N, C-alpha and C positions, 0 to 999 in steps of 0.2 A: 426505624419499619416503620414512624409515623406519616410521612410522605409515602411510601405504599399502601399505604390504610385509604389516606386521601383518595389518591388516584382509583384505588377498588370502591368506592363508593361511587363513585363515574361509571361506573358498570352493576350498580346496586348489589356490589357483594361484601360481604361480613364474614374476612378472615377466622378460623377457627386456630390457623397456624399460616406459619409465613417465613417459607425457607429459603436461606441467599444460595444462589447454587454460584454462581459468579456476581461480580460489582455490576453489572447490569440487571442480571436475572434474578428473580425468585418464585421459587415453587409457592402457589396459595391452594389451599386446603380449607373449602369452607363447608366443612361435616358432609357432602356429601357428592364433590367432584372437585380435581383437581385441576392449576390452571398453571401456567407461563407466563407473569409480566414481564414485559421485557423495557425500558430506559432505552429507547433507540438512540441510529443516530444519527436519523431523518433532522433534516431541517427543514424550512421558511422553501426553500428552492428544490428540494427533492421530496417534497410529503406528497406533490400531486400525482408524481409520478407512482410513487409507491402506492397510491392509492388506484390509481390506473392496474396496476398488475393483478388487483383481488376484482376490481370489476370485471376482468379480460378472462380472469380463473370460473368466474361464476359465470360469465355467459358460454365460454365454451364446455364448462363442466370439465373443467382441470381437476378434479379432485386430488390429485399429488400435491397441490400446492395445500401446504396445512392452512386452513382460514383462521381469521381474524373475529373476536366477537365484537358486535356493536356497543356501545356506549345507548345510557339510556335516550342520548340525542342521535343515536339513531349516527354517530360515528365511527368509522376505523380507529381511531385513538382519541386518547386524550391528551391534552398538551399542560402543561404544572412547570412551572416554574423554568419557563424556557426547554424546557426538554419535553419529546414526542414520546407516549409512553400508549404500550401496546398491547391487547391481554389475547390468549392463544391455549387450546386445549393442551395440558403437559399430555407429551410422550412419554411412555416410561417403555421404551423400546429395550432389550433385553440387549445386553454385549456379546455380540458375534464374533468366535474366537476362528471363524473357516473366514478368509481374506477374500477369497474366491467369491463366497457368497456375498459379503459384502460389496463387492465391487459390480457384479452381475446385478445386482437389486439395484444399487445405486445407477447406472447405465441404462436398463429397465427402466425406473423413475423419468428417466431424465430425457428418452426415446419419447415416454408416453406424453412427458407435456411439448416434446420441441413436436411431436404428431398432429396433433389435437390445438396447436395453434399459428400453425403453416401457412405462414403467406409465401405463396408461389408468384414468381414474377419471375421477366427476363432484364439481363442488365448488358450493356455494351462492354467490350474490353476498355474502350480506350475511356471508361469512366471510370473503372475497377484498377486500373493503372494510375488512373489521376489520384484516389483515394489513399494509394500504396505508395506513393513517387517519391515523399519525403523519408518514407522509412525504409526504402529500399536506397536511397542515396546514403542516406544513416549508416547501414549494412555496408555499403560496398565501402564509406569511409573508414569503416572500425579495423578493414584489413590493413589497411596503411599504420594504424595505429600499433595493430597487434606486433607488425613486424620492426614499427620502429620499440615496441615494449622489449621483444623479446632482443634483440639485438643489443642495446641497452643491457640487460640482465647479464648475457653472455659474454659481453666484455667486461666483465664487472671480477676482481681476481676471487672475491666470495662472494656467493651467493647465499641468501636467508633461505629457509627453506621454503615458504610462499614465493621468490621467486623460482627456484628451481623446478618446485612444481608446477607453477605456470607455463616454463621453458617445457615441461614434457604434454601439457596440453594444447600447447601453441598448434601445429599441425590438426590436430583435430577440432578446435573452436574455428580456425578457417574451412575445415573441409565444411562442416555445420552452415557456415556462412553462403560457401556458394552452393549448396545444397537450397538450400531458403531462396537463394536466386533464384536459382532452377525450376524449384515448384513455382515462384510467381511469373514466369517466364510461361510454364504449363497452364497457370490459370488463365491470363491475359490471354495465349491462343494465336493464332496465326490467318487465319481464314473466316471465322465467323463474324459476322456483324453483331450479333446478339447472344448471349448462351440462356439454360436458364440460372435462375438460383432461389433461393429462398431463407426466408427469415424466421425466426422463432419468437416464442415469451424462453428468454432465458434468464436465471439468477444470477451468472458473473459473477459469485464465490462459493463454486460448490466442493467441498470436499467432506471427507466422515462426518464431521460433525455437524452439519446441514442434513443430513440426510437419518430422517429416523421414522422407523418403524413403513418405508412407504412413501412418506410425506417429505417436501424439499421446505425448510423452515429455513425464515430469517432471508425476506424478500427485498430491504432495503436499497440491495445494488441493481433490481431488476428492472428487465425491459426488452425491447426486440433486439435481437440482434442474430449473427449465423451463428449455428445450433457451435460449427466450431469453437466458439469463446467459452462456452461451459466444458466442450470434451476434452481442450487443450488445457484450462485452468485445474478442472480434476487429475487429467493424467498429470500435470506438476504436482499437485499436492501428492502423490502415491507414489512420486520415482525421486532419486537423488539420495537415494541411500544404496548401498551393498550389496542387498537383498532386494533390488524393487522389481514388484511381481510382472516384469514386461510380460509373460505367457500368457497370464491370466488377465491382464488388459486388452492385449489383443484378442484373446477369446470370447471378453466379453461384449467387445465392439462387436462381432460377428451378431451376436445377442443384440444390441441396440441398431443395427441397419437392415434389422429384418423386421424392426419396427417404424422405425424412422429412416427410410432410405434415401441416404443421401449419395450424389453423382459422385465419381472417383474426382473430378475437379472439386468440389468441394470437401474432398478429402484433402485434397490436397491443400489446403487452407488451414485445416488440422496443423499439419506435416510446417507449415510457414510459422504457425504460432508457439509451434512446439519449438522452432529452433532458432527464435528471436536470442540473440544474445546480449539483451542486453541488461540481465539479470546476473551474465556472469561477468560482462565488464562493468557495471557497476563495484561489486565485488571488489574487480581490480582496481575501478581508478580509487576507490577509498583507500586504497591500501598506496596507491601512489602517490596522493595527495595528502595521506596524513589525515582521514576526517574521521577515522575511527581510533576507539580508545582501546577497542576490544583486544585479547591476548593473541599475538602471532598463531597460536592451536589452531583458537576460536576461526580465525578470517583463514587460515588455511582447511577446516574443515567445511566454511563457508564456500571456498572454490571448488573446493570438491565437488559438494554438493551439485552446485550448478554445472559442474562437468559433466555429471552421472546423467541430471535430466538431458543435458543437450547429447549424449552418449544413448539416450533411451531415444530421442528424436530422432536420431539417424537411423537408427535399429527400426525404427515406426515407417521410416522411408522406404527399409530394404522389404518392410512387411507389406507395405502399401503397394510397390509394387510387383512382389511375388504372388498375394493376393486376390487382388482388386483391378490395378493397373494392366497388366499382362493379358489375363481373362477376356478384361475389355477391349481389347485390342484385338483379341483373338476370332479370325471369320465366323460362322453360323453356319 
C-alpha cells in the first residue's frame, strides 16, 4: 500500500483506509470523503488525448463524465514509477436488479454526452466509402473463407462438436455479411453529393461496469467518433447469451434517439458495426490454426456467443427497417 499512499500525497490526501477493489483500483477514505484511485493504462502517447476528454467535458458542461481531481500541481494525473494515476470521487451506486432500468439509464447517459458534444458536418459518399473500403473487401473475402471451411468440415467422416456447430452457423454468418454490405451501400448512397454526419465525444468501451450512478467512468479510450461506436460496443456487451435483452435494447434505443437524434443512415452505421464478423472469424481461426489451448467446451461457448451477437445484429436490422427506415420513406 505504500505506493498508493505516495500517490495520494500528490493530492494532499492522508488516508484513514485503503481498500483494494481490483488490481488497479483502490477505494480511499480520508475520514471525511471516499475516493477511487486508479493506476491507469495510459501511456505517454495517450495521456494528452485523455486530458483532452476532460477539457471538452468541462467546456461543454458534460456532467455525465465523472470528474477527476487535480493534484497539488493542478494536474489531472500523477506519474509514479512509469505509471499514470488519477483520482475520482467514489461512486457507491446501488446494485440494480432490473436490467431494463440499467440499460435505459446507460443509453440516456450516452445520449446526453453525445448530444452535448455533437459536431455536425457533411461528408461526401466517396470519402466515406474510401474509409470503409478495406473493411468491405475483408468481409467479401470472408465469404470465400467461410465456404472453404464448411466444405472442408463436411467432407470429413467425423466432425468435432466445434466443427458441427460451425456448419449449423454457416448460412447465418454469410447472411450477416451480406446484410453488412447492403447497409454500407445504403450509407454510401447513389445520388447525393454529400450527406449530413456527426461526431461526438465517445467512451468507446461502454459496458455496465463503466456506468455508475448516471456517470460514465474510465475515459482512457475516449475520443471523438461517431456515436455508433458507443452504441454498438454497448449492445455487444449486453448480447451473446441465450437470454439477451433484445426487446429492452430496442425500446431503450427509442429513448436514446429522442435525446440524441440519429438519421436512418447513421443508424445503419450501428448495424454495420454490429454485423462485423471479425470476432466470430477470430474464434474460428484460433480453432483452425490451433492457436488456443482452451478446451473444446470453452471454444464452443465462444463460437456460440459470437453467433448470438450476429443473430442480434440481424434482428436489429429488421427492427431498424420496421421502425425507422420504412417510416422515413413514407410520404408526408
